[in-house]
C-alpha positions in Angstrom: -7.8 -8.2 -1.4 -5.7 -11.3 -2.0 -2.7 -12.2 -0.1 -0.6 -11.8 -3.2 -1.4 -8.1 -3.5 -0.2 -7.6 0.0 3.1 -9.3 -0.8 3.5 -7.3 -4.0 3.0 -4.0 -2.2 5.5 -4.9 0.5 8.1 -6.1 -2.0 7.8 -2.9 -4.0 8.3 -0.9 -0.8 11.4 -2.9 0.0 12.6 -2.4 -3.6 12.0 1.4 -3.4 13.9 1.5 -0.1 16.9 -0.2 -1.6 16.8 2.2 -4.6 16.4 5.2 -2.3 13.1 6.4 -3.8 9.7 7.1 -2.3 7.5 5.6 -1.2 9.7 3.3 0.8 7.4 2.7 3.8 3.8 2.5 4.9 4.4 5.8 6.6 5.2 7.4 3.3 1.9 6.1 1.9 0.0 7.4 4.9 1.5 10.8 4.6 0.9 11.0 0.9 -2.8 10.2 1.1 -3.4 11.8 4.5 -4.4 8.5 6.1 -3.4 7.1 9.5 -0.5 4.7 9.6 -2.6 2.0 11.3 -5.3 2.3 8.6 -2.7 1.9 5.8 -1.3 -1.2 7.5 -4.8 -2.7 7.9 -5.5 -1.9 4.2 -2.4 -3.5 3.0 -2.7 -6.6 5.2 -6.4 -7.1 4.4 -7.8 -6.4 7.8 -10.6 -4.1 6.7 -14.0 -5.0 5.3 -14.2 -5.5 1.6 -16.0 -2.5 0.1 -15.8 -0.2 -2.8 -13.9 2.4 -0.7 -11.4 -0.3 0.4 -10.8 -1.4 -3.2 -10.5 2.3 -4.2 -7.8 2.9 -1.6 -5.9 -0.3 -2.5 -5.9 0.7 -6.2 -4.5 4.2 -5.3 -1.9 2.6 -3.0 -0.9 0.0 -5.6 -0.5 2.7 -8.3 1.5 5.0 -6.0 3.9 2.2 -4.9 4.4 0.9 -8.4 2.8 -2.5 -8.4 2.3 -3.6 -12.0 -0.6 -5.9 -13.0 
């Protein structure tokens, strides 16, 4: 994961919060996918090993949050 993807996800969460739509927090993401809040934070901030599973979760999170390519 690149640093830019992390920034894009966090910016989209802030945008969603201002607009009053979900997901607007990492907690919303964790609840939606049934993941722990610390794991979602680690995924977004790039603190997990780069693997196919990690890339799969990041793609799901990116699509759910609304990050456009």
